[in-house]
PQR file of N, CA, C, O and H, with PARSE charges and radii, in Angstrom:
ATOM      1  N   MET A   1       1.358 -66.426 -35.197 -0.4000 1.5000
ATOM      2  CA  MET A   1       0.813 -66.200 -36.519 -0.0000 2.0000
ATOM      3  C   MET A   1      -0.713 -66.263 -36.498  0.5500 1.7000
ATOM      4  O   MET A   1      -1.385 -65.533 -37.227 -0.5500 1.4000
ATOM      5  N   GLU A   2      -1.258 -67.156 -35.644 -0.4000 1.5000
ATOM      6  CA  GLU A   2      -2.715 -67.283 -35.595 -0.0000 2.0000
ATOM      7  C   GLU A   2      -3.365 -66.023 -35.014  0.5500 1.7000
ATOM      8  O   GLU A   2      -4.528 -65.741 -35.299 -0.5500 1.4000
ATOM      9  H   GLU A   2      -0.712 -67.749 -35.052  0.4000 1.0000
ATOM     10  N   ALA A   3      -2.630 -65.276 -34.212 -0.4000 1.5000
ATOM     11  CA  ALA A   3      -3.180 -64.060 -33.622 -0.0000 2.0000
ATOM     12  C   ALA A   3      -3.449 -63.001 -34.688  0.5500 1.7000
ATOM     13  O   ALA A   3      -4.341 -62.169 -34.523 -0.5500 1.4000
ATOM     14  H   ALA A   3      -1.684 -65.506 -33.980  0.4000 1.0000
ATOM     15  N   LEU A   4      -2.691 -63.027 -35.770 -0.4000 1.5000
ATOM     16  CA  LEU A   4      -2.902 -62.064 -36.841 -0.0000 2.0000
ATOM     17  C   LEU A   4      -4.249 -62.253 -37.519  0.5500 1.7000
ATOM     18  O   LEU A   4      -4.832 -61.286 -38.009 -0.5500 1.4000
ATOM     19  H   LEU A   4      -1.966 -63.703 -35.904  0.4000 1.0000
ATOM     20  N   TYR A   5      -4.756 -63.488 -37.558 -0.4000 1.5000
ATOM     21  CA  TYR A   5      -6.066 -63.736 -38.158 -0.0000 2.0000
ATOM     22  C   TYR A   5      -7.180 -63.042 -37.384  0.5500 1.7000
ATOM     23  O   TYR A   5      -8.244 -62.755 -37.934 -0.5500 1.4000
ATOM     24  H   TYR A   5      -4.282 -64.274 -37.160  0.4000 1.0000
ATOM     25  N   LEU A   6      -6.937 -62.782 -36.137 -0.4000 1.5000
ATOM     26  CA  LEU A   6      -7.901 -62.057 -35.313 -0.0000 2.0000
ATOM     27  C   LEU A   6      -7.604 -60.566 -35.260  0.5500 1.7000
ATOM     28  O   LEU A   6      -8.522 -59.749 -35.337 -0.5500 1.4000
ATOM     29  H   LEU A   6      -6.073 -63.015 -35.690  0.4000 1.0000
ATOM     30  N   LEU A   7      -6.327 -60.199 -35.129 -0.4000 1.5000
ATOM     31  CA  LEU A   7      -5.970 -58.801 -34.907 -0.0000 2.0000
ATOM     32  C   LEU A   7      -6.123 -57.937 -36.155  0.5500 1.7000
ATOM     33  O   LEU A   7      -6.524 -56.779 -36.041 -0.5500 1.4000
ATOM     34  H   LEU A   7      -5.581 -60.863 -35.066  0.4000 1.0000
ATOM     35  N   VAL A   8      -5.823 -58.452 -37.325 -0.4000 1.5000
ATOM     36  CA  VAL A   8      -5.925 -57.643 -38.549 -0.0000 2.0000
ATOM     37  C   VAL A   8      -7.378 -57.283 -38.845  0.5500 1.7000
ATOM     38  O   VAL A   8      -7.654 -56.103 -39.061 -0.5500 1.4000
ATOM     39  H   VAL A   8      -5.497 -59.393 -37.418  0.4000 1.0000
ATOM     40  N   PRO A   9      -8.319 -58.218 -38.869 -0.5600 1.5000
ATOM     41  CA  PRO A   9      -9.714 -57.801 -39.094  0.2800 2.0000
ATOM     42  C   PRO A   9     -10.259 -56.917 -37.970  0.5500 1.7000
ATOM     43  O   PRO A   9     -11.061 -56.016 -38.216 -0.5500 1.4000
ATOM     44  N   LEU A  10      -9.821 -57.178 -36.745 -0.4000 1.5000
ATOM     45  CA  LEU A  10     -10.272 -56.354 -35.633 -0.0000 2.0000
ATOM     46  C   LEU A  10      -9.766 -54.920 -35.757  0.5500 1.7000
ATOM     47  O   LEU A  10     -10.511 -53.977 -35.491 -0.5500 1.4000
ATOM     48  H   LEU A  10      -9.169 -57.910 -36.546  0.4000 1.0000
ATOM     49  N   SER A  11      -8.520 -54.750 -36.156 -0.4000 1.5000
ATOM     50  CA  SER A  11      -7.983 -53.400 -36.319 -0.0000 2.0000
ATOM     51  C   SER A  11      -8.631 -52.681 -37.497  0.5500 1.7000
ATOM     52  O   SER A  11      -8.855 -51.472 -37.435 -0.5500 1.4000
ATOM     53  H   SER A  11      -7.915 -55.516 -36.372  0.4000 1.0000
ATOM     54  N   ILE A  12      -8.932 -53.403 -38.561 -0.4000 1.5000
ATOM     55  CA  ILE A  12      -9.629 -52.793 -39.701 -0.0000 2.0000
ATOM     56  C   ILE A  12     -11.029 -52.351 -39.275  0.5500 1.7000
ATOM     57  O   ILE A  12     -11.483 -51.281 -39.678 -0.5500 1.4000
ATOM     58  H   ILE A  12      -8.750 -54.385 -38.611  0.4000 1.0000
ATOM     59  N   ALA A  13     -11.709 -53.149 -38.477 -0.4000 1.5000
ATOM     60  CA  ALA A  13     -13.035 -52.788 -37.994 -0.0000 2.0000
ATOM     61  C   ALA A  13     -12.981 -51.560 -37.089  0.5500 1.7000
ATOM     62  O   ALA A  13     -13.869 -50.710 -37.151 -0.5500 1.4000
ATOM     63  H   ALA A  13     -11.339 -54.019 -38.150  0.4000 1.0000
ATOM     64  N   VAL A  14     -11.964 -51.458 -36.258 -0.4000 1.5000
ATOM     65  CA  VAL A  14     -11.816 -50.292 -35.377 -0.0000 2.0000
ATOM     66  C   VAL A  14     -11.559 -49.033 -36.203  0.5500 1.7000
ATOM     67  O   VAL A  14     -12.110 -47.976 -35.897 -0.5500 1.4000
ATOM     68  H   VAL A  14     -11.242 -52.148 -36.208  0.4000 1.0000
ATOM     69  N   VAL A  15     -10.743 -49.129 -37.232 -0.4000 1.5000
ATOM     70  CA  VAL A  15     -10.458 -47.969 -38.088 -0.0000 2.0000
ATOM     71  C   VAL A  15     -11.723 -47.523 -38.799  0.5500 1.7000
ATOM     72  O   VAL A  15     -12.006 -46.326 -38.845 -0.5500 1.4000
ATOM     73  H   VAL A  15     -10.295 -49.988 -37.480  0.4000 1.0000
ATOM     74  N   PHE A  16     -12.496 -48.458 -39.358 -0.4000 1.5000
ATOM     75  CA  PHE A  16     -13.737 -48.079 -40.033 -0.0000 2.0000
ATOM     76  C   PHE A  16     -14.757 -47.499 -39.052  0.5500 1.7000
ATOM     77  O   PHE A  16     -15.509 -46.592 -39.410 -0.5500 1.4000
ATOM     78  H   PHE A  16     -12.266 -49.431 -39.321  0.4000 1.0000
ATOM     79  N   ALA A  17     -14.791 -48.007 -37.832 -0.4000 1.5000
ATOM     80  CA  ALA A  17     -15.698 -47.450 -36.825 -0.0000 2.0000
ATOM     81  C   ALA A  17     -15.293 -46.024 -36.458  0.5500 1.7000
ATOM     82  O   ALA A  17     -16.161 -45.173 -36.266 -0.5500 1.4000
ATOM     83  H   ALA A  17     -14.180 -48.744 -37.541  0.4000 1.0000
ATOM     84  N   ALA A  18     -14.005 -45.747 -36.358 -0.4000 1.5000
ATOM     85  CA  ALA A  18     -13.536 -44.392 -36.044 -0.0000 2.0000
ATOM     86  C   ALA A  18     -13.847 -43.434 -37.190  0.5500 1.7000
ATOM     87  O   ALA A  18     -14.254 -42.296 -36.956 -0.5500 1.4000
ATOM     88  H   ALA A  18     -13.299 -46.438 -36.514  0.4000 1.0000
ATOM     89  N   ILE A  19     -13.658 -43.888 -38.417 -0.4000 1.5000
ATOM     90  CA  ILE A  19     -13.971 -43.035 -39.579 -0.0000 2.0000
ATOM     91  C   ILE A  19     -15.465 -42.759 -39.637  0.5500 1.7000
ATOM     92  O   ILE A  19     -15.876 -41.628 -39.896 -0.5500 1.4000
ATOM     93  H   ILE A  19     -13.328 -44.813 -38.607  0.4000 1.0000
ATOM     94  N   TRP A  20     -16.287 -43.788 -39.397 -0.4000 1.5000
ATOM     95  CA  TRP A  20     -17.745 -43.603 -39.412 -0.0000 2.0000
ATOM     96  C   TRP A  20     -18.178 -42.627 -38.319  0.5500 1.7000
ATOM     97  O   TRP A  20     -19.031 -41.770 -38.550 -0.5500 1.4000
ATOM     98  H   TRP A  20     -15.953 -44.707 -39.187  0.4000 1.0000
ATOM     99  N   LEU A  21     -17.591 -42.759 -37.134 -0.4000 1.5000
ATOM    100  CA  LEU A  21     -17.925 -41.867 -36.025 -0.0000 2.0000
ATOM    101  C   LEU A  21     -17.529 -40.428 -36.328  0.5500 1.7000
ATOM    102  O   LEU A  21     -18.272 -39.500 -36.010 -0.5500 1.4000
ATOM    103  H   LEU A  21     -16.898 -43.456 -36.946  0.4000 1.0000
ATOM    104  N   PHE A  22     -16.366 -40.237 -36.938 -0.4000 1.5000
ATOM    105  CA  PHE A  22     -15.928 -38.891 -37.293 -0.0000 2.0000
ATOM    106  C   PHE A  22     -16.879 -38.247 -38.289  0.5500 1.7000
ATOM    107  O   PHE A  22     -17.274 -37.095 -38.109 -0.5500 1.4000
ATOM    108  H   PHE A  22     -15.761 -40.990 -37.196  0.4000 1.0000
ATOM    109  N   PHE A  23     -17.254 -38.973 -39.338 -0.4000 1.5000
ATOM    110  CA  PHE A  23     -18.149 -38.402 -40.340 -0.0000 2.0000
ATOM    111  C   PHE A  23     -19.550 -38.173 -39.778  0.5500 1.7000
ATOM    112  O   PHE A  23     -20.227 -37.222 -40.172 -0.5500 1.4000
ATOM    113  H   PHE A  23     -16.934 -39.909 -39.484  0.4000 1.0000
ATOM    114  N   ARG A  24     -19.981 -39.016 -38.881 -0.4000 1.5000
ATOM    115  CA  ARG A  24     -21.285 -38.805 -38.254 -0.0000 2.0000
ATOM    116  C   ARG A  24     -21.280 -37.536 -37.397  0.5500 1.7000
ATOM    117  O   ARG A  24     -22.241 -36.767 -37.435 -0.5500 1.4000
ATOM    118  H   ARG A  24     -19.431 -39.788 -38.561  0.4000 1.0000
ATOM    119  N   MET A  25     -20.216 -37.307 -36.628 -0.4000 1.5000
ATOM    120  CA  MET A  25     -20.124 -36.091 -35.809 -0.0000 2.0000
ATOM    121  C   MET A  25     -20.008 -34.848 -36.680  0.5500 1.7000
ATOM    122  O   MET A  25     -20.573 -33.806 -36.349 -0.5500 1.4000
ATOM    123  H   MET A  25     -19.435 -37.931 -36.597  0.4000 1.0000
ATOM    124  N   SER A  26     -19.288 -34.945 -37.780 -0.4000 1.5000
ATOM    125  CA  SER A  26     -19.154 -33.766 -38.635 -0.0000 2.0000
ATOM    126  C   SER A  26     -20.465 -33.454 -39.348  0.5500 1.7000
ATOM    127  O   SER A  26     -20.744 -32.287 -39.622 -0.5500 1.4000
ATOM    128  H   SER A  26     -18.828 -35.792 -38.049  0.4000 1.0000
ATOM    129  N   ASP A  27     -21.273 -34.459 -39.654 -0.4000 1.5000
ATOM    130  CA  ASP A  27     -22.579 -34.204 -40.246 -0.0000 2.0000
ATOM    131  C   ASP A  27     -23.546 -33.582 -39.247  0.5500 1.7000
ATOM    132  O   ASP A  27     -24.429 -32.817 -39.634 -0.5500 1.4000
ATOM    133  H   ASP A  27     -21.046 -35.407 -39.431  0.4000 1.0000
ATOM    134  N   ASP A  28     -23.388 -33.902 -37.971 -0.4000 1.5000
ATOM    135  CA  ASP A  28     -24.261 -33.342 -36.939 -0.0000 2.0000
ATOM    136  C   ASP A  28     -23.861 -31.927 -36.528  0.5500 1.7000
ATOM    137  O   ASP A  28     -24.560 -31.302 -35.730 -0.5500 1.4000
ATOM    138  H   ASP A  28     -22.670 -34.523 -37.657  0.4000 1.0000
ATOM    139  N   GLY A  29     -22.753 -31.411 -37.056 -0.4000 1.5000
ATOM    140  CA  GLY A  29     -22.340 -30.047 -36.750 -0.0000 2.0000
ATOM    141  C   GLY A  29     -21.421 -29.934 -35.560  0.5500 1.7000
ATOM    142  O   GLY A  29     -21.279 -28.843 -35.008 -0.5500 1.4000
ATOM    143  H   GLY A  29     -22.185 -31.919 -37.705  0.4000 1.0000
ATOM    144  N   GLN A  30     -20.801 -30.994 -35.146 -0.4000 1.5000
ATOM    145  CA  GLN A  30     -19.925 -30.973 -33.980 -0.0000 2.0000
ATOM    146  C   GLN A  30     -18.720 -30.066 -34.187  0.5500 1.7000
ATOM    147  O   GLN A  30     -18.241 -29.455 -33.232 -0.5500 1.4000
ATOM    148  H   GLN A  30     -20.916 -31.881 -35.595  0.4000 1.0000
ATOM    149  N   PHE A  31     -18.223 -29.967 -35.409 -0.4000 1.5000
ATOM    150  CA  PHE A  31     -16.997 -29.221 -35.675 -0.0000 2.0000
ATOM    151  C   PHE A  31     -17.262 -27.918 -36.417  0.5500 1.7000
ATOM    152  O   PHE A  31     -16.351 -27.391 -37.054 -0.5500 1.4000
ATOM    153  H   PHE A  31     -18.612 -30.463 -36.185  0.4000 1.0000
ATOM    154  N   ASP A  32     -18.479 -27.379 -36.356 -0.4000 1.5000
ATOM    155  CA  ASP A  32     -18.810 -26.171 -37.101 -0.0000 2.0000
ATOM    156  C   ASP A  32     -18.128 -24.934 -36.534  0.5500 1.7000
ATOM    157  O   ASP A  32     -17.602 -24.122 -37.295 -0.5500 1.4000
ATOM    158  H   ASP A  32     -19.220 -27.808 -35.838  0.4000 1.0000
ATOM    159  N   ASP A  33     -18.126 -24.776 -35.229 -0.4000 1.5000
ATOM    160  CA  ASP A  33     -17.570 -23.567 -34.619 -0.0000 2.0000
ATOM    161  C   ASP A  33     -16.537 -23.965 -33.575  0.5500 1.7000
ATOM    162  O   ASP A  33     -16.888 -24.334 -32.454 -0.5500 1.4000
ATOM    163  H   ASP A  33     -18.553 -25.435 -34.611  0.4000 1.0000
ATOM    164  N   LEU A  34     -15.274 -23.892 -33.942 -0.4000 1.5000
ATOM    165  CA  LEU A  34     -14.201 -24.268 -33.025 -0.0000 2.0000
ATOM    166  C   LEU A  34     -13.552 -23.068 -32.351  0.5500 1.7000
ATOM    167  O   LEU A  34     -12.738 -23.239 -31.444 -0.5500 1.4000
ATOM    168  H   LEU A  34     -14.989 -23.592 -34.852  0.4000 1.0000
ATOM    169  N   VAL A  35     -13.900 -21.844 -32.781 -0.4000 1.5000
ATOM    170  CA  VAL A  35     -13.232 -20.643 -32.281 -0.0000 2.0000
ATOM    171  C   VAL A  35     -14.015 -19.989 -31.132  0.5500 1.7000
ATOM    172  O   VAL A  35     -13.413 -19.551 -30.152 -0.5500 1.4000
ATOM    173  H   VAL A  35     -14.561 -21.705 -33.518  0.4000 1.0000
ATOM    174  N   SER A  36     -15.324 -19.919 -31.241 -0.4000 1.5000
ATOM    175  CA  SER A  36     -16.131 -19.179 -30.258 -0.0000 2.0000
ATOM    176  C   SER A  36     -16.015 -19.696 -28.830  0.5500 1.7000
ATOM    177  O   SER A  36     -15.927 -18.874 -27.917 -0.5500 1.4000
ATOM    178  H   SER A  36     -15.813 -20.275 -32.037  0.4000 1.0000
ATOM    179  N   PRO A  37     -16.010 -20.996 -28.576 -0.5600 1.5000
ATOM    180  CA  PRO A  37     -15.894 -21.424 -27.172  0.2800 2.0000
ATOM    181  C   PRO A  37     -14.602 -20.954 -26.507  0.5500 1.7000
ATOM    182  O   PRO A  37     -14.602 -20.647 -25.315 -0.5500 1.4000
ATOM    183  N   GLY A  38     -13.522 -20.895 -27.244 -0.4000 1.5000
ATOM    184  CA  GLY A  38     -12.270 -20.406 -26.666 -0.0000 2.0000
ATOM    185  C   GLY A  38     -12.321 -18.927 -26.358  0.5500 1.7000
ATOM    186  O   GLY A  38     -11.800 -18.491 -25.331 -0.5500 1.4000
ATOM    187  H   GLY A  38     -13.522 -21.144 -28.213  0.4000 1.0000
ATOM    188  N   TRP A  39     -12.944 -18.140 -27.236 -0.4000 1.5000
ATOM    189  CA  TRP A  39     -13.055 -16.695 -26.990 -0.0000 2.0000
ATOM    190  C   TRP A  39     -14.052 -16.397 -25.878  0.5500 1.7000
ATOM    191  O   TRP A  39     -13.896 -15.417 -25.150 -0.5500 1.4000
ATOM    192  H   TRP A  39     -13.367 -18.494 -28.070  0.4000 1.0000
ATOM    193  N   ARG A  40     -15.073 -17.233 -25.743 -0.4000 1.5000
ATOM    194  CA  ARG A  40     -16.096 -17.005 -24.716 -0.0000 2.0000
ATOM    195  C   ARG A  40     -15.493 -17.093 -23.322  0.5500 1.7000
ATOM    196  O   ARG A  40     -15.960 -16.418 -22.405 -0.5500 1.4000
ATOM    197  H   ARG A  40     -15.200 -18.030 -26.334  0.4000 1.0000
ATOM    198  N   ILE A  41     -14.463 -17.915 -23.147 -0.4000 1.5000
ATOM    199  CA  ILE A  41     -13.801 -18.028 -21.847 -0.0000 2.0000
ATOM    200  C   ILE A  41     -13.057 -16.739 -21.509  0.5500 1.7000
ATOM    201  O   ILE A  41     -13.006 -16.337 -20.347 -0.5500 1.4000
ATOM    202  H   ILE A  41     -14.084 -18.463 -23.892  0.4000 1.0000
ATOM    203  N   LEU A  42     -12.483 -16.094 -22.516 -0.4000 1.5000
ATOM    204  CA  LEU A  42     -11.661 -14.922 -22.272 -0.0000 2.0000
ATOM    205  C   LEU A  42     -12.457 -13.634 -22.104  0.5500 1.7000
ATOM    206  O   LEU A  42     -11.913 -12.641 -21.620 -0.5500 1.4000
ATOM    207  H   LEU A  42     -12.525 -16.420 -23.461  0.4000 1.0000
ATOM    208  N   GLU A  43     -13.728 -13.624 -22.489 -0.4000 1.5000
ATOM    209  CA  GLU A  43     -14.533 -12.410 -22.371 -0.0000 2.0000
ATOM    210  C   GLU A  43     -14.814 -12.110 -20.908  0.5500 1.7000
ATOM    211  O   GLU A  43     -15.029 -13.020 -20.107 -0.5500 1.4000
ATOM    212  H   GLU A  43     -14.170 -14.431 -22.882  0.4000 1.0000
ATOM    213  N   ASP A  44     -14.811 -10.825 -20.566 -0.4000 1.5000
ATOM    214  CA  ASP A  44     -15.100 -10.397 -19.203 -0.0000 2.0000
ATOM    215  C   ASP A  44     -16.602 -10.339 -18.980  0.5500 1.7000
ATOM    216  O   ASP A  44     -17.365 -10.009 -19.888 -0.5500 1.4000
ATOM    217  H   ASP A  44     -14.637 -10.086 -21.217  0.4000 1.0000
ATOM    218  N   ASP A  45     -17.011 -10.657 -17.785 -0.4000 1.5000
ATOM    219  CA  ASP A  45     -18.409 -10.554 -17.390 -0.0000 2.0000
ATOM    220  C   ASP A  45     -18.561  -9.439 -16.366  0.5500 1.7000
ATOM    221  O   ASP A  45     -19.155  -9.645 -15.308 -0.5500 1.4000
ATOM    222  H   ASP A  45     -16.391 -10.925 -17.047  0.4000 1.0000
ATOM    223  N   ASP A  46     -18.024  -8.250 -16.674 -0.4000 1.5000
ATOM    224  CA  ASP A  46     -18.054  -7.134 -15.742 -0.0000 2.0000
ATOM    225  C   ASP A  46     -19.374  -6.381 -15.773  0.5500 1.7000
ATOM    226  O   ASP A  46     -19.610  -5.525 -14.921 -0.5500 1.4000
ATOM    227  H   ASP A  46     -17.541  -8.083 -17.534  0.4000 1.0000
ATOM    228  N   LYS A  47     -20.232  -6.675 -16.726 -0.4000 1.5000
ATOM    229  CA  LYS A  47     -21.500  -5.964 -16.823 -0.0000 2.0000
ATOM    230  C   LYS A  47     -22.404  -6.398 -15.667  0.5500 1.7000
ATOM    231  O   LYS A  47     -22.460  -7.583 -15.340 -0.5500 1.4000
ATOM    232  H   LYS A  47     -20.041  -7.371 -17.419  0.4000 1.0000
ATOM    233  N   PRO A  48     -23.110  -5.449 -15.047 -0.5600 1.5000
ATOM    234  CA  PRO A  48     -24.023  -5.841 -13.966  0.2800 2.0000
ATOM    235  C   PRO A  48     -25.198  -6.628 -14.538  0.5500 1.7000
ATOM    236  O   PRO A  48     -25.648  -6.378 -15.656 -0.5500 1.4000
ATOM    237  N   SER A  49     -25.673  -7.559 -13.767 -0.4000 1.5000
ATOM    238  CA  SER A  49     -26.802  -8.353 -14.230 -0.0000 2.0000
ATOM    239  C   SER A  49     -28.081  -7.540 -14.089  0.5500 1.7000
ATOM    240  O   SER A  49     -28.155  -6.613 -13.283 -0.5500 1.4000
ATOM    241  H   SER A  49     -25.308  -7.762 -12.859  0.4000 1.0000
ATOM    242  N   LEU A  50     -29.065  -7.892 -14.867 -0.4000 1.5000
ATOM    243  CA  LEU A  50     -30.337  -7.192 -14.842 -0.0000 2.0000
ATOM    244  C   LEU A  50     -31.352  -7.934 -13.981  0.5500 1.7000
ATOM    245  O   LEU A  50     -32.557  -7.847 -14.219 -0.5500 1.4000
ATOM    246  H   LEU A  50     -29.004  -8.646 -15.521  0.4000 1.0000
ATOM    247  N   ALA A  51     -30.868  -8.655 -12.992 -0.4000 1.5000
ATOM    248  CA  ALA A  51     -31.758  -9.406 -12.106 -0.0000 2.0000
ATOM    249  C   ALA A  51     -32.509  -8.432 -11.209  0.5500 1.7000
ATOM    250  O   ALA A  51     -31.940  -7.429 -10.777 -0.5500 1.4000
ATOM    251  H   ALA A  51     -29.890  -8.726 -12.799  0.4000 1.0000
ATOM    252  N   PRO A  52     -33.770  -8.710 -10.924 -0.5600 1.5000
ATOM    253  CA  PRO A  52     -34.544  -7.808 -10.051  0.2800 2.0000
ATOM    254  C   PRO A  52     -33.970  -7.813  -8.636  0.5500 1.7000
ATOM    255  O   PRO A  52     -33.511  -8.835  -8.125 -0.5500 1.4000
ATOM    256  N   VAL A  53     -34.014  -6.654  -8.038 -0.4000 1.5000
ATOM    257  CA  VAL A  53     -33.477  -6.484  -6.685 -0.0000 2.0000
ATOM    258  C   VAL A  53     -34.558  -6.857  -5.686  0.5500 1.7000
ATOM    259  O   VAL A  53     -35.716  -6.472  -5.840 -0.5500 1.4000
ATOM    260  H   VAL A  53     -34.387  -5.824  -8.453  0.4000 1.0000
ATOM    261  N   ASN A  54     -34.181  -7.601  -4.673 -0.4000 1.5000
ATOM    262  CA  ASN A  54     -35.105  -7.975  -3.615 -0.0000 2.0000
ATOM    263  C   ASN A  54     -35.232  -6.788  -2.661  0.5500 1.7000
ATOM    264  O   ASN A  54     -34.309  -6.499  -1.899 -0.5500 1.4000
ATOM    265  H   ASN A  54     -33.239  -7.914  -4.548  0.4000 1.0000
ATOM    266  N   GLU A  55     -36.376  -6.102  -2.704 -0.4000 1.5000
ATOM    267  CA  GLU A  55     -36.540  -4.864  -1.939 -0.0000 2.0000
ATOM    268  C   GLU A  55     -36.578  -5.115  -0.436  0.5500 1.7000
ATOM    269  O   GLU A  55     -36.140  -4.262   0.336 -0.5500 1.4000
ATOM    270  H   GLU A  55     -37.126  -6.337  -3.323  0.4000 1.0000
ATOM    271  N   SER A  56     -37.085  -6.253  -0.009 -0.4000 1.5000
ATOM    272  CA  SER A  56     -37.149  -6.507   1.428 -0.0000 2.0000
ATOM    273  C   SER A  56     -35.739  -6.691   2.003  0.5500 1.7000
ATOM    274  O   SER A  56     -35.486  -6.300   3.142 -0.5500 1.4000
ATOM    275  H   SER A  56     -37.441  -6.946  -0.636  0.4000 1.0000
ATOM    276  N   ALA A  57     -34.850  -7.262   1.254 -0.4000 1.5000
ATOM    277  CA  ALA A  57     -33.482  -7.422   1.726 -0.0000 2.0000
ATOM    278  C   ALA A  57     -32.783  -6.078   1.810  0.5500 1.7000
ATOM    279  O   ALA A  57     -31.966  -5.860   2.704 -0.5500 1.4000
ATOM    280  H   ALA A  57     -35.056  -7.580   0.329  0.4000 1.0000
ATOM    281  N   VAL A  58     -33.095  -5.172   0.886 -0.4000 1.5000
ATOM    282  CA  VAL A  58     -32.484  -3.846   0.895 -0.0000 2.0000
ATOM    283  C   VAL A  58     -33.014  -3.041   2.102  0.5500 1.7000
ATOM    284  O   VAL A  58     -32.245  -2.336   2.757 -0.5500 1.4000
ATOM    285  H   VAL A  58     -33.759  -5.350   0.160  0.4000 1.0000
ATOM    286  N   SER A  59     -34.308  -3.144   2.392 -0.4000 1.5000
ATOM    287  CA  SER A  59     -34.864  -2.380   3.506 -0.0000 2.0000
ATOM    288  C   SER A  59     -34.344  -2.927   4.853  0.5500 1.7000
ATOM    289  O   SER A  59     -34.198  -2.165   5.809 -0.5500 1.4000
ATOM    290  H   SER A  59     -34.932  -3.716   1.860  0.4000 1.0000
ATOM    291  N   LEU A  60     -34.069  -4.220   4.932 -0.4000 1.5000
ATOM    292  CA  LEU A  60     -33.525  -4.760   6.169 -0.0000 2.0000
ATOM    293  C   LEU A  60     -32.108  -4.258   6.410  0.5500 1.7000
ATOM    294  O   LEU A  60     -31.717  -4.046   7.558 -0.5500 1.4000
ATOM    295  H   LEU A  60     -34.188  -4.840   4.156  0.4000 1.0000
ATOM    296  N   LYS A  61     -31.354  -4.072   5.376 -0.4000 1.5000
ATOM    297  CA  LYS A  61     -29.984  -3.593   5.534 -0.0000 2.0000
ATOM    298  C   LYS A  61     -30.009  -2.120   5.975  0.5500 1.7000
ATOM    299  O   LYS A  61     -29.126  -1.696   6.721 -0.5500 1.4000
ATOM    300  H   LYS A  61     -31.672  -4.244   4.443  0.4000 1.0000
ATOM    301  N   LYS A  62     -30.980  -1.350   5.541 -0.4000 1.5000
ATOM    302  CA  LYS A  62     -31.045   0.056   5.923 -0.0000 2.0000
ATOM    303  C   LYS A  62     -31.450   0.210   7.396  0.5500 1.7000
ATOM    304  O   LYS A  62     -31.004   1.141   8.066 -0.5500 1.4000
ATOM    305  H   LYS A  62     -31.697  -1.694   4.936  0.4000 1.0000
ATOM    306  N   ASP A  63     -32.292  -0.698   7.899 -0.4000 1.5000
ATOM    307  CA  ASP A  63     -32.802  -0.592   9.266 -0.0000 2.0000
ATOM    308  C   ASP A  63     -31.712  -0.933  10.293  0.5500 1.7000
ATOM    309  O   ASP A  63     -31.731  -0.401  11.403 -0.5500 1.4000
ATOM    310  H   ASP A  63     -32.655  -1.455   7.354  0.4000 1.0000
ATOM    311  N   THR A  64     -30.804  -1.775   9.954 -0.4000 1.5000
ATOM    312  CA  THR A  64     -29.808  -2.193  10.943 -0.0000 2.0000
ATOM    313  C   THR A  64     -28.591  -1.349  10.915  0.5500 1.7000
ATOM    314  O   THR A  64     -27.663  -1.578  11.691 -0.5500 1.4000
ATOM    315  H   THR A  64     -30.788  -2.208   9.053  0.4000 1.0000
TER
END
């Protein structure tokens, strides 16, 4: 019975801490966009990159 004097206030404090943390994250915008990250994984990256070509590496491949 004496354990309840400790466990009940402790559990109430944990619940209030979880609620406070949830509202703090929602105010910071954590849950604003839940759809885009999932779609970003499924998009193909087949487009060639626009990185500059190293010309010295290309000329070495032609010589050999």
